[in-house]
C-alpha positions as CSV (number, residue, x, y, z in Angstrom):
1,M,-156.4,-71.6,14.6
2,S,-153.0,-73.2,15.1
3,A,-151.5,-76.4,16.6
4,R,-148.0,-77.4,17.5
5,L,-147.0,-81.0,16.7
6,G,-144.1,-82.9,18.0
7,S,-140.7,-81.2,18.2
8,G,-141.4,-77.7,17.0
9,L,-143.8,-78.6,14.2
10,S,-146.5,-76.0,13.8
11,L,-149.7,-76.0,11.7
12,G,-151.6,-72.8,11.1
13,L,-155.1,-72.6,9.5
14,G,-156.5,-69.3,8.4
15,W,-159.2,-67.9,6.1
16,E,-156.8,-67.7,3.2
17,G,-156.3,-71.4,3.2
18,L,-153.8,-73.8,4.6
19,I,-150.3,-72.7,5.6
20,V,-147.9,-75.5,6.4
21,W,-144.7,-74.6,8.3
22,G,-141.9,-77.1,8.0
23,V,-139.9,-79.1,10.4
24,A,-137.9,-77.0,12.9
25,L,-134.2,-76.9,12.0
26,H,-132.9,-76.5,15.5
27,R,-133.6,-78.7,18.5
28,R,-134.3,-75.8,20.8
29,P,-138.1,-75.9,21.6
30,G,-140.2,-73.2,19.9
31,T,-137.6,-72.3,17.3
32,L,-139.1,-72.4,13.8
33,V,-137.5,-71.9,10.4
34,G,-140.4,-71.9,8.1
35,Q,-140.5,-73.4,4.6
36,H,-143.7,-71.9,3.3
37,L,-145.0,-74.6,1.1
38,A,-148.3,-73.1,0.0
39,S,-150.1,-69.8,0.6
40,G,-153.8,-69.7,-0.3
41,W,-153.7,-73.4,-1.3
42,E,-157.2,-74.8,-0.9
43,A,-157.2,-78.1,1.0
44,R,-159.3,-80.7,-0.8
45,R,-158.3,-83.7,1.1
46,G,-157.4,-84.7,4.6
47,L,-154.4,-83.9,6.7
48,N,-152.0,-86.7,7.5
49,I,-149.7,-86.6,10.6
50,S,-147.0,-89.2,11.2
51,E,-143.7,-89.4,13.0
52,G,-141.8,-88.4,9.9
53,G,-143.7,-85.1,9.6
54,L,-146.9,-83.7,8.1
55,S,-148.5,-84.1,4.7
56,L,-151.4,-82.6,2.9
57,G,-153.2,-84.7,0.2
58,S,-155.0,-83.0,-2.7
59,R,-156.6,-84.6,-5.8
60,A,-154.9,-83.3,-9.0
61,S,-156.2,-83.5,-12.5
62,G,-155.8,-86.8,-14.4
63,G,-156.3,-88.9,-11.3
64,E,-153.0,-87.9,-9.6
65,R,-152.8,-86.9,-6.0
66,L,-150.6,-84.0,-5.0
67,V,-148.9,-84.4,-1.7
68,M,-147.1,-81.5,-0.1
69,R,-144.9,-83.0,2.7
70,A,-142.8,-81.3,5.3
71,H,-141.0,-84.1,7.0
72,R,-138.0,-84.5,9.2
73,G,-135.0,-86.4,8.0
74,K,-132.4,-88.3,9.9
75,G,-129.5,-85.9,9.0
76,E,-130.8,-82.9,10.9
77,D,-128.1,-82.8,13.6
78,R,-126.5,-79.7,12.1
79,G,-129.8,-77.8,11.7
80,H,-130.4,-78.7,8.0
81,G,-134.0,-79.6,6.9
82,W,-135.1,-81.6,3.9
83,G,-138.1,-80.3,2.0
84,G,-139.8,-81.5,-1.1
85,I,-142.9,-82.1,-3.1
86,W,-144.2,-85.6,-3.8
87,L,-146.6,-86.7,-6.5
88,V,-148.4,-89.8,-5.7
89,D,-150.0,-91.7,-8.6
90,G,-151.5,-95.1,-8.0
91,G,-149.4,-95.7,-4.9
92,T,-146.1,-94.7,-6.6
93,R,-144.2,-91.7,-5.3
94,R,-142.2,-89.5,-7.5
95,R,-140.3,-86.6,-6.1
96,R,-140.9,-83.3,-7.9
97,G,-138.5,-80.5,-7.2
98,W,-134.8,-79.7,-7.2
99,G,-133.5,-81.9,-4.4
100,V,-132.3,-80.6,-1.1
101,V,-132.7,-76.9,-0.2
102,H,-130.4,-75.9,2.7
103,H,-131.7,-73.0,4.9
104,R,-129.4,-71.1,7.1
105,H,-131.4,-69.1,9.6
106,R,-128.5,-67.1,11.0
107,E,-127.1,-66.0,7.6
108,G,-130.4,-64.6,6.2
109,R,-129.4,-64.9,2.6
110,G,-131.2,-66.3,-0.4
111,L,-135.0,-66.2,-1.0
112,S,-137.8,-66.5,1.5
113,S,-139.3,-69.9,1.7
114,G,-142.6,-68.5,0.4
115,L,-141.1,-67.3,-2.8
116,E,-139.3,-70.7,-3.3
117,A,-142.5,-72.6,-2.6
118,R,-144.5,-70.4,-5.0
119,A,-141.9,-70.9,-7.7
120,L,-142.0,-74.7,-7.2
121,L,-145.7,-74.9,-7.2
122,G,-146.0,-72.7,-10.3
123,K,-143.6,-74.9,-12.2
124,L,-145.6,-77.9,-11.2
125,E,-148.8,-76.4,-12.5
126,Y,-147.1,-75.4,-15.7
127,Q,-145.8,-78.9,-16.3
128,R,-149.3,-80.3,-15.7
129,G,-150.6,-78.0,-18.4
130,N,-152.6,-75.8,-16.1
131,V,-151.3,-72.6,-17.6
132,E,-153.8,-70.3,-16.0
133,G,-153.3,-71.8,-12.6
134,A,-149.5,-71.5,-13.0
135,L,-149.9,-67.9,-13.9
136,R,-151.9,-67.2,-10.8
137,V,-149.2,-68.7,-8.7
138,F,-146.4,-66.8,-10.5
139,D,-148.2,-63.5,-10.1
140,G,-147.3,-63.4,-6.4
141,I,-143.5,-63.4,-7.0
142,D,-141.8,-60.1,-6.3
143,L,-138.9,-60.2,-8.6
144,Q,-137.3,-56.9,-7.5
145,A,-137.3,-58.0,-3.9
146,A,-135.7,-61.2,-4.9
147,I,-133.0,-59.4,-6.8
148,Q,-132.1,-57.2,-3.9
149,R,-131.7,-60.3,-1.7
150,L,-129.7,-62.2,-4.2
151,Q,-127.5,-59.5,-5.6
152,P,-125.0,-59.1,-2.7
153,S,-124.4,-62.8,-2.3
154,L,-123.8,-63.5,-5.9
155,A,-121.7,-60.5,-6.6
156,E,-119.0,-61.5,-4.0
157,K,-115.5,-62.2,-5.0
158,P,-114.2,-65.8,-5.2
159,P,-113.6,-67.2,-1.7
160,S,-110.2,-67.6,-0.1
161,K,-108.9,-71.0,0.7
162,K,-109.5,-70.5,4.5
163,G,-113.3,-69.9,4.2
164,R,-113.9,-71.7,1.0
165,N,-116.3,-74.4,2.2
166,R,-118.6,-72.0,4.0
167,T,-118.6,-69.4,1.2
168,E,-119.1,-72.0,-1.6
169,S,-122.1,-73.4,0.2
170,Q,-123.6,-69.9,0.5
171,H,-122.8,-69.3,-3.1
172,A,-124.5,-72.5,-4.1
173,V,-127.6,-71.6,-2.1
174,S,-127.8,-68.2,-3.7
175,Q,-127.5,-69.7,-7.2
176,H,-130.1,-72.2,-6.5
177,A,-132.5,-69.5,-5.2
178,A,-131.7,-67.4,-8.3
179,S,-132.5,-70.4,-10.5
180,L,-135.8,-70.9,-8.9
181,V,-137.1,-67.3,-9.2
182,L,-135.7,-66.7,-12.7
183,E,-137.2,-70.0,-13.9
184,A,-140.5,-69.0,-12.4
185,I,-140.5,-65.7,-14.3
186,Y,-139.4,-67.4,-17.5
187,L,-142.3,-69.9,-17.1
188,K,-144.6,-67.0,-16.5
189,A,-143.5,-65.6,-19.8
190,K,-144.1,-69.0,-21.5
191,S,-147.6,-69.1,-19.9
192,L,-148.5,-65.7,-21.2
193,Q,-147.3,-66.7,-24.6
194,K,-149.5,-69.7,-24.7
195,L,-152.5,-67.5,-23.6
196,G,-151.8,-65.1,-26.5
197,R,-150.6,-62.2,-24.3
198,L,-147.5,-61.7,-26.2
199,T,-146.5,-58.2,-25.2
200,E,-146.8,-59.1,-21.5
201,A,-144.8,-62.2,-22.1
202,A,-142.0,-60.2,-23.8
203,Q,-142.0,-57.8,-20.8
204,E,-141.7,-60.7,-18.4
205,C,-138.9,-62.4,-20.4
206,K,-137.1,-59.1,-20.6
207,S,-137.3,-58.8,-16.8
208,V,-135.5,-62.1,-16.5
209,L,-132.6,-60.7,-18.5
210,D,-132.6,-57.4,-16.6
211,A,-132.5,-59.4,-13.4
212,V,-129.5,-61.4,-14.6
213,E,-127.7,-58.3,-15.6
214,K,-128.3,-56.8,-12.1
215,I,-127.2,-59.9,-10.3
216,F,-124.2,-60.6,-12.5
217,Q,-123.0,-57.0,-13.1
218,Q,-119.7,-58.1,-14.7
219,G,-121.3,-60.6,-17.0
220,I,-121.8,-64.4,-16.5
221,L,-118.4,-65.1,-17.9
222,D,-116.8,-63.8,-14.8
223,V,-118.9,-65.9,-12.4
224,E,-119.1,-69.6,-12.2
225,V,-122.8,-70.5,-12.5
226,D,-124.5,-73.9,-12.3
227,N,-126.0,-75.6,-15.3
228,K,-129.6,-74.9,-14.3
229,L,-129.1,-71.1,-14.1
230,Q,-127.2,-71.0,-17.3
231,E,-129.9,-73.0,-19.1
232,I,-132.6,-70.6,-17.9
233,V,-130.6,-67.6,-19.1
234,S,-130.0,-69.2,-22.5
235,H,-133.7,-70.0,-23.0
236,A,-134.7,-66.5,-22.0
237,V,-132.1,-64.9,-24.3
238,E,-133.4,-67.0,-27.2
239,L,-137.1,-66.5,-26.4
240,L,-137.2,-62.7,-26.0
241,P,-136.8,-61.7,-29.7
242,E,-139.3,-64.4,-30.8
243,L,-141.9,-62.9,-28.4
244,W,-141.3,-59.4,-29.8
245,K,-141.7,-60.7,-33.4
246,Q,-144.9,-62.5,-32.6
247,A,-146.2,-59.3,-30.9
248,G,-145.4,-57.3,-34.0
249,C,-142.8,-55.1,-32.3
250,H,-140.1,-55.5,-34.9
251,H,-137.7,-52.8,-33.6
252,E,-137.8,-54.2,-30.1
253,A,-137.0,-57.6,-31.7
254,I,-134.0,-56.1,-33.4
255,S,-132.8,-54.6,-30.1
256,A,-133.3,-58.0,-28.3
257,Y,-131.3,-59.8,-31.0
258,R,-128.4,-57.3,-30.7
259,R,-128.6,-57.5,-26.9
260,A,-128.4,-61.3,-27.1
261,L,-125.3,-61.2,-29.3
262,L,-123.5,-58.3,-27.6
263,S,-124.0,-59.0,-23.9
264,L,-122.0,-61.5,-21.9
265,W,-124.5,-64.3,-21.4
266,N,-122.0,-67.2,-21.7
267,L,-124.1,-68.9,-24.4
268,E,-123.2,-72.2,-25.9
269,N,-122.1,-72.2,-29.6
270,D,-125.3,-73.9,-30.7
271,C,-127.5,-71.4,-29.0
272,C,-125.5,-68.4,-30.3
273,T,-125.5,-69.9,-33.8
274,R,-129.3,-70.2,-33.8
275,I,-129.7,-66.6,-32.6
276,Q,-127.3,-65.3,-35.3
277,K,-129.1,-67.2,-38.0
278,E,-132.6,-66.1,-36.9
279,F,-131.5,-62.5,-36.7
280,A,-129.9,-62.6,-40.2
281,V,-133.1,-64.1,-41.6
282,F,-135.2,-61.5,-39.9
283,L,-133.0,-58.7,-41.3
284,L,-133.3,-60.1,-44.8
285,Y,-137.0,-60.9,-45.1
286,S,-138.9,-58.9,-42.4
287,G,-139.1,-55.7,-44.5
288,V,-138.2,-53.6,-41.4
289,E,-135.3,-51.1,-41.8
290,A,-133.0,-51.5,-38.9
291,G,-130.7,-48.6,-38.0
292,P,-127.1,-49.1,-37.1
293,P,-126.3,-50.3,-33.5
294,S,-126.1,-47.7,-30.8
295,L,-122.8,-45.9,-30.2
296,G,-122.4,-47.6,-26.8
297,V,-121.7,-51.0,-28.4
298,Q,-119.5,-49.7,-31.2
299,I,-115.8,-50.3,-30.9
300,D,-113.2,-48.0,-32.3
301,S,-111.8,-49.1,-35.7
302,S,-114.4,-51.8,-36.0
303,Y,-116.7,-52.3,-38.9
304,V,-120.3,-51.0,-38.2
305,P,-123.0,-52.2,-40.6
306,R,-125.0,-49.4,-42.1
307,N,-128.2,-51.2,-43.1
308,N,-130.1,-54.5,-42.9
309,L,-128.3,-56.1,-45.8
310,E,-124.8,-55.4,-44.5
311,E,-125.6,-56.6,-41.0
312,A,-127.2,-59.8,-42.3
313,I,-124.3,-60.5,-44.6
314,L,-121.9,-60.0,-41.6
315,L,-123.8,-62.4,-39.5
316,L,-124.0,-65.1,-42.2
317,M,-120.3,-64.8,-42.8
318,I,-119.6,-65.2,-39.1
319,L,-121.7,-68.4,-39.2
320,L,-119.8,-69.7,-42.2
321,R,-116.5,-69.1,-40.3
322,K,-117.9,-71.1,-37.4
323,F,-118.7,-74.0,-39.8
324,H,-115.2,-73.8,-41.2
325,L,-113.6,-74.0,-37.7
326,C,-115.9,-76.9,-36.7
327,K,-117.5,-74.8,-33.9
328,A,-121.0,-75.5,-35.3
329,N,-122.7,-78.1,-37.4
330,W,-123.0,-77.4,-41.1
331,D,-126.4,-75.8,-42.1
332,P,-127.0,-75.5,-45.9
333,S,-129.7,-72.9,-45.4
334,V,-127.0,-70.4,-44.2
335,M,-125.4,-70.6,-47.6
336,E,-128.7,-70.2,-49.3
337,H,-129.5,-67.0,-47.4
338,L,-126.0,-65.6,-48.1
339,T,-126.4,-66.4,-51.8
340,F,-129.6,-64.4,-51.8
341,A,-128.1,-61.5,-49.8
342,L,-125.0,-61.1,-52.0
343,S,-126.9,-61.6,-55.2
344,I,-129.4,-58.7,-54.6
345,C,-126.5,-56.3,-54.0
346,N,-124.6,-57.6,-57.1
347,Q,-121.7,-59.0,-55.1
348,T,-121.4,-62.4,-56.7
349,S,-117.6,-62.2,-56.8
350,V,-117.7,-62.1,-52.9
351,L,-120.1,-65.1,-53.0
352,A,-117.7,-67.0,-55.2
353,K,-114.9,-66.5,-52.6
354,Q,-117.2,-67.9,-49.9
355,V,-118.1,-70.9,-52.1
356,E,-114.4,-71.6,-52.6
357,E,-113.7,-71.5,-48.9
358,I,-116.2,-74.3,-48.1
359,M,-114.5,-77.4,-46.9
360,P,-114.2,-80.3,-49.4
361,G,-116.8,-82.9,-49.1
362,V,-119.7,-80.5,-48.2
363,Y,-120.6,-80.1,-51.8
364,H,-119.9,-82.4,-54.7
365,R,-117.2,-81.0,-56.9
366,V,-119.5,-80.7,-59.9
367,D,-122.0,-78.8,-57.9
368,R,-119.3,-76.5,-56.6
369,W,-118.0,-75.9,-60.2
370,N,-121.5,-75.0,-61.3
371,S,-122.1,-72.7,-58.4
372,L,-118.8,-70.9,-59.0
373,A,-119.6,-70.6,-62.7
374,L,-122.9,-68.9,-61.9
375,C,-121.2,-66.5,-59.5
376,Y,-118.4,-65.6,-62.0
377,S,-121.0,-65.2,-64.7
378,G,-122.9,-62.7,-62.5
379,A,-119.7,-60.9,-61.8
380,G,-119.0,-60.5,-65.5
381,Q,-116.1,-63.0,-65.5
382,N,-117.4,-65.1,-68.3
383,K,-114.1,-66.7,-69.3
384,A,-113.6,-68.2,-65.8
385,A,-117.2,-69.3,-65.7
386,L,-117.0,-71.0,-69.0
387,N,-113.8,-72.9,-68.1
388,L,-115.6,-74.3,-65.0
389,L,-118.6,-75.3,-67.0
390,R,-116.4,-77.1,-69.5
391,K,-115.0,-79.1,-66.7
392,S,-118.4,-80.0,-65.3
393,L,-119.7,-80.9,-68.7
394,H,-116.8,-83.3,-69.5
395,K,-117.8,-86.7,-70.6
396,H,-116.4,-88.2,-67.3
397,E,-118.4,-85.8,-65.1
398,R,-122.0,-84.7,-66.0
399,P,-122.1,-84.1,-69.7
400,D,-126.0,-84.0,-69.8
401,D,-126.5,-81.5,-66.9
402,L,-129.3,-79.4,-68.3
403,M,-128.7,-76.3,-66.1
404,A,-125.0,-76.3,-66.9
405,L,-125.6,-76.6,-70.6
406,L,-128.1,-73.7,-70.6
407,L,-125.7,-71.5,-68.6
408,A,-122.8,-72.3,-71.0
409,A,-125.0,-71.6,-74.0
410,K,-126.0,-68.2,-72.5
411,I,-122.4,-67.2,-71.8
412,C,-121.4,-68.2,-75.4
413,S,-124.3,-66.2,-76.8
414,E,-122.7,-63.0,-75.5
415,D,-119.5,-63.4,-77.5
416,S,-119.5,-63.7,-81.3
417,Y,-116.3,-65.8,-81.3
418,L,-117.8,-68.4,-78.8
419,A,-121.2,-68.5,-80.6
420,A,-120.3,-71.7,-82.5
421,E,-119.5,-73.5,-79.2
422,G,-122.7,-72.1,-77.7
423,V,-124.8,-73.6,-80.6
424,G,-123.5,-77.1,-79.5
425,Y,-124.4,-76.6,-75.9
426,A,-127.8,-75.3,-76.8
427,Q,-128.6,-78.2,-79.1
428,R,-127.6,-80.7,-76.4
429,A,-129.8,-78.8,-73.9
430,I,-132.8,-79.0,-76.3
431,T,-132.2,-82.8,-76.7
432,N,-132.1,-83.4,-72.9
433,A,-135.1,-81.1,-72.3
434,E,-137.4,-83.3,-74.4
435,Q,-138.1,-85.4,-71.3
436,H,-138.6,-82.3,-69.1
437,A,-141.0,-79.4,-69.1
438,D,-141.6,-77.3,-72.2
439,H,-140.2,-74.3,-70.4
440,L,-136.7,-75.7,-70.4
441,K,-137.0,-76.6,-74.1
442,G,-138.1,-73.0,-74.8
443,V,-135.0,-71.7,-72.9
444,G,-132.8,-73.9,-75.0
445,L,-134.4,-72.7,-78.3
446,H,-134.0,-69.1,-77.0
447,M,-130.2,-69.6,-76.4
448,L,-129.8,-71.4,-79.7
449,G,-131.4,-68.4,-81.5
450,L,-129.1,-66.0,-79.7
451,C,-126.0,-68.0,-80.6
452,F,-127.0,-68.2,-84.3
453,G,-127.6,-64.4,-84.3
454,K,-124.1,-63.8,-82.8
455,Q,-122.5,-66.3,-85.2
456,A,-124.1,-64.4,-88.2
457,K,-122.1,-61.3,-87.3
458,V,-118.7,-62.9,-87.9
459,C,-119.5,-64.9,-91.0
460,S,-117.2,-64.4,-94.0
461,S,-119.9,-64.7,-96.7
462,D,-123.4,-63.2,-97.2
463,S,-124.9,-66.6,-97.8
464,E,-123.7,-67.9,-94.4
465,R,-124.9,-64.8,-92.7
466,S,-128.3,-65.1,-94.2
467,R,-128.5,-68.7,-93.3
468,F,-127.6,-68.1,-89.6
469,Q,-130.0,-65.2,-89.4
470,S,-132.8,-67.4,-90.7
471,E,-131.8,-70.1,-88.2
472,A,-131.9,-67.6,-85.4
473,L,-135.4,-66.4,-86.3
474,K,-136.6,-70.0,-86.7
475,S,-135.3,-70.9,-83.2
476,L,-136.7,-67.8,-81.6
477,D,-140.1,-68.4,-83.2
478,G,-140.1,-72.0,-81.9
479,A,-139.3,-70.6,-78.4
480,I,-142.0,-68.0,-78.5
481,A,-144.5,-70.8,-79.4
482,L,-143.7,-72.5,-76.1
483,E,-143.3,-69.3,-74.0
484,H,-145.4,-66.6,-75.6
485,K,-145.3,-64.5,-72.3
486,N,-141.6,-64.4,-71.9
487,S,-140.6,-60.8,-72.0
488,D,-136.9,-61.4,-72.6
489,L,-137.7,-63.7,-75.5
490,I,-140.0,-61.1,-77.0
491,F,-137.3,-58.4,-76.8
492,D,-134.6,-60.6,-78.5
493,L,-137.1,-61.5,-81.3
494,G,-137.7,-57.8,-81.9
495,V,-134.0,-57.1,-82.1
496,R,-133.5,-59.9,-84.6
497,Y,-136.4,-58.6,-86.7
498,A,-134.8,-55.1,-86.6
499,E,-131.5,-56.5,-87.8
500,H,-133.4,-58.2,-90.6
501,R,-134.9,-54.8,-91.5
502,N,-138.4,-56.2,-90.7
503,L,-139.2,-53.0,-88.9
504,N,-143.0,-53.6,-88.6
505,A,-142.5,-56.9,-86.9
506,A,-139.8,-55.4,-84.7
507,L,-142.1,-52.5,-83.7
508,R,-144.8,-55.0,-82.8
509,C,-142.4,-56.9,-80.6
510,A,-141.1,-53.7,-78.9
511,K,-144.7,-52.6,-78.0
512,Q,-145.5,-56.1,-76.7
513,F,-142.4,-56.0,-74.6
514,I,-143.4,-52.7,-73.0
515,D,-146.9,-54.0,-72.3
516,E,-145.5,-57.2,-70.7
517,T,-143.0,-55.3,-68.4
518,G,-145.3,-52.3,-67.7
519,G,-142.7,-49.9,-69.1
520,S,-140.4,-50.6,-66.2
521,V,-137.4,-51.7,-68.2
522,I,-135.3,-49.1,-70.0
523,K,-134.2,-51.3,-72.9
524,G,-137.8,-51.7,-74.2
525,W,-138.1,-47.9,-74.5
526,R,-134.8,-47.7,-76.2
527,L,-135.7,-50.4,-78.7
528,L,-139.0,-48.6,-79.5
529,A,-137.2,-45.3,-80.0
530,L,-134.5,-46.8,-82.2
531,I,-137.1,-48.6,-84.4
532,L,-139.1,-45.3,-84.8
533,S,-135.9,-43.4,-85.8
534,A,-135.1,-46.2,-88.3
535,Q,-138.5,-45.4,-89.9
536,Q,-137.5,-41.7,-90.0
537,R,-140.1,-40.9,-87.4
538,F,-137.8,-38.7,-85.3
539,S,-140.4,-36.6,-83.5
540,E,-142.2,-39.7,-82.3
541,S,-138.9,-41.3,-81.3
542,E,-138.1,-38.2,-79.2
543,I,-141.5,-38.3,-77.5
544,V,-140.9,-41.9,-76.6
545,T,-137.4,-41.0,-75.2
546,D,-138.9,-38.2,-73.1
547,A,-141.5,-40.5,-71.7
548,A,-138.9,-43.0,-70.8
549,L,-136.8,-40.3,-69.1
550,D,-139.8,-39.4,-67.0
551,E,-140.2,-43.0,-65.8
552,T,-136.5,-43.7,-65.2
553,A,-134.4,-42.8,-62.1
554,K,-131.8,-40.2,-62.8
555,W,-129.0,-42.6,-62.1
556,D,-130.1,-44.9,-65.0
557,Q,-130.8,-42.2,-67.6
558,G,-127.4,-42.4,-69.3
559,P,-128.4,-44.5,-72.3
560,L,-131.6,-42.5,-72.9
561,L,-129.7,-39.2,-72.8
562,R,-127.2,-40.5,-75.3
563,L,-130.0,-41.6,-77.6
564,K,-131.7,-38.3,-77.3
565,A,-128.5,-36.5,-78.2
566,K,-128.2,-38.6,-81.4
567,L,-131.8,-37.9,-82.3
568,K,-131.0,-34.2,-82.0
569,I,-128.1,-34.7,-84.4
570,S,-130.3,-36.6,-86.8
571,Q,-132.7,-33.6,-86.8
572,S,-129.8,-31.2,-87.5
573,L,-130.0,-29.6,-84.0
574,P,-126.4,-29.7,-82.9
575,M,-126.7,-27.1,-80.1
576,D,-129.5,-29.1,-78.5
577,A,-127.3,-32.2,-78.9
578,I,-124.4,-30.5,-77.1
579,E,-126.7,-29.6,-74.2
580,M,-127.8,-33.3,-74.0
581,Y,-124.1,-34.4,-74.0
582,R,-123.4,-31.9,-71.1
583,Y,-126.2,-33.5,-69.0
584,L,-124.8,-36.9,-69.9
585,L,-121.2,-35.9,-69.0
586,A,-122.3,-34.6,-65.5
587,L,-124.2,-37.8,-64.9
588,V,-121.3,-40.1,-65.9
589,Q,-118.8,-38.2,-63.8
590,A,-121.2,-38.3,-60.8
591,Q,-121.5,-42.0,-61.2
592,R,-117.7,-42.4,-61.4
593,K,-117.2,-40.6,-58.1
594,S,-120.1,-42.1,-56.2
595,F,-119.2,-45.7,-55.6
596,G,-119.5,-48.0,-52.6
597,P,-119.0,-51.6,-51.6
598,F,-122.7,-52.5,-52.3
599,R,-123.6,-50.2,-55.2
600,V,-126.0,-51.8,-57.5
601,N,-125.3,-51.4,-61.2
602,P,-127.9,-50.0,-63.6
603,Q,-130.3,-52.3,-65.5
604,V,-128.4,-52.0,-68.7
605,D,-124.8,-52.8,-68.1
606,D,-124.2,-53.9,-71.7
607,N,-125.3,-50.4,-72.9
608,K,-123.8,-48.4,-70.0
609,V,-122.4,-45.1,-71.1
610,N,-118.7,-44.4,-70.3
611,E,-117.0,-41.0,-70.1
612,F,-114.8,-41.7,-73.1
613,E,-117.9,-42.0,-75.4
614,V,-119.2,-38.7,-74.1
615,W,-116.0,-36.7,-74.8
616,H,-115.6,-38.3,-78.2
617,G,-119.2,-37.4,-79.1
618,L,-118.7,-33.8,-78.0
619,A,-115.5,-33.6,-80.1
620,N,-117.4,-34.8,-83.2
621,L,-120.1,-32.2,-82.5
622,Y,-117.7,-29.3,-82.1
623,S,-115.8,-30.4,-85.2
624,S,-119.0,-30.3,-87.2
625,L,-119.6,-26.8,-86.0
626,S,-115.9,-25.8,-86.8
627,H,-115.2,-25.1,-83.1
628,W,-111.7,-26.4,-83.4
629,K,-110.4,-25.4,-80.0
630,D,-113.3,-26.9,-78.2
631,A,-113.0,-30.1,-80.3
632,E,-109.3,-30.3,-79.5
633,I,-110.0,-30.0,-75.7
634,C,-112.6,-32.8,-75.9
635,L,-110.2,-35.0,-77.8
636,G,-107.5,-34.4,-75.2
637,K,-110.0,-35.5,-72.4
638,A,-110.8,-38.6,-74.4
639,R,-107.1,-39.4,-74.9
640,Q,-106.5,-39.2,-71.1
641,L,-109.0,-42.0,-70.7
642,K,-107.9,-44.1,-73.7
643,Q,-104.7,-43.0,-75.2
644,Y,-104.7,-45.0,-78.5
645,T,-108.0,-45.7,-80.1
646,A,-109.2,-45.8,-83.6
647,E,-112.1,-43.4,-82.8
648,T,-109.9,-40.6,-81.5
649,L,-107.2,-41.0,-84.2
650,H,-109.9,-40.8,-86.9
651,T,-111.5,-37.7,-85.4
652,E,-108.1,-36.1,-84.9
653,G,-107.1,-36.7,-88.5
654,K,-110.5,-35.5,-89.8
655,N,-110.2,-32.3,-87.7
656,S,-106.6,-31.7,-89.0
657,K,-107.6,-32.1,-92.6
658,S,-110.6,-29.8,-92.2
659,L,-108.5,-27.2,-90.4
660,D,-105.9,-27.3,-93.2
661,Y,-108.6,-26.9,-95.8
662,F,-110.1,-24.0,-93.8
663,I,-106.7,-22.2,-93.6
664,E,-106.0,-22.6,-97.3
665,F,-109.2,-20.7,-98.1
């Protein structure tokens, strides 16, 4: 059934529902340019006909009445029609839509009115919260057909001055149509996300970006787009990796992040900054190993990250550069993530440089000094770290900063000549920790015991040495009473007992340390083997060493191989000791040649074996066996590494004296 109303106004009613055809755009009788407002829309209220056009009333949820109106405006002399959707609530009209849509019948460009109407109605349903209804409306949109209609008009070159008005109008119509259909697919993805259909949502969101790349083949940077279309693209670019992550497709999420950052989407700085930060966080904490980017996006002579850690660090450094150039607002969490990333790869010296480059005023100067001191301490630059801590602990700054006091005491505890200064820092820390948790007081007592132990090694008299050793044991015992499960404290107490020749107590501490750490730390096995060898239990010590070697990665076996070689010497097995030294030499040389920007040092940097020690040990062994030529070769290798040392001069003199004695007889 159909009816014609007024000047070319037609109404068609069919089994599928109500189809409203809009006002004719030309004054010739019978000429219709249809704006298909609704297909399959069930009429729940009456039909209103007036001089201004035709309207359909439908009761919406929440007491609102939805009115779809196709009316005729006054400015239709040139064949342009006005179309829109009105929402009537309590007698008040609110226009819903995007304003005026110009239709050019003769040009045939843009989207069909049915697709536009479906996009408008789907958006309205989504905004009302009817996600399932919106999804049913969006399902009827043929994205590929829309792309084929939009692609030629949007890919045209900029217009000449002569035909600029007409071409610009066509271009505006095409961009408006692209905005409608792309927003509809984006809202469809959001609807699927709310319904828990995450994989489908990600596929729909991906189709939005694929459509944009087909329409704008040279990238959005080369085409002037309106704000609405750019906003849709930005939202889709940011949403796609989140959908893949929620769906558990982590590798697809990585690809989506890289696509977002490498393609020409013309993103704003804030949007790009958010994507870079989220990608860096995902790389750091997701536990998914991401391979390097594809060869298609790699540029010659450019740096290509090799793993998650390098790519995350690169992204975070780019973000910091944006902050320094005032292209983005400062985000302290970026610095926290970068601190974690550089710390786990033992690159605290690089972190110190990044902290130094932060603009003044972002951090308080004392906080900056303390952060730099921590970085330099981790990099082994204790002198620079201690100088910064002395500034921060000055009486005019923060003399009672507990963390700074503990760090200063720890640094001083590693140097015998700074131990006296460290005692002062530790005592101040203990005093300030009285009002805090027992843990911090235990740490202060721990540092105090270490400082006393180091101070005892440089005393000029036996009485002072004995007094400092007693003070060290007293402090460590007080600390262990507060933190009886602290493995580092147990280890240090065992070392002090061993220095005191209290081997039974030291052996008990060594076994307790291995139990607390599960045997995963090399220094515990070494301490146990040394204590057993001090008790003349060489066979048991060798068994412990072999067990430690089985549980240790080959790269970290240097200290254990050196210990085993010395145990062989103690058992008068020089040839076995030479064999151990050969293994050790091969390991040390391999470590020297295999270095990289993010190589993690072994667990025991303070006991790391160097090549000089191995050559010197071999020289002593060959000398004891009267293999003078081999001993001379080993001494020559040692002198190439360190030309003038007391060890090599002593061994050389001893060999010369032994050789002269051998020649005389």
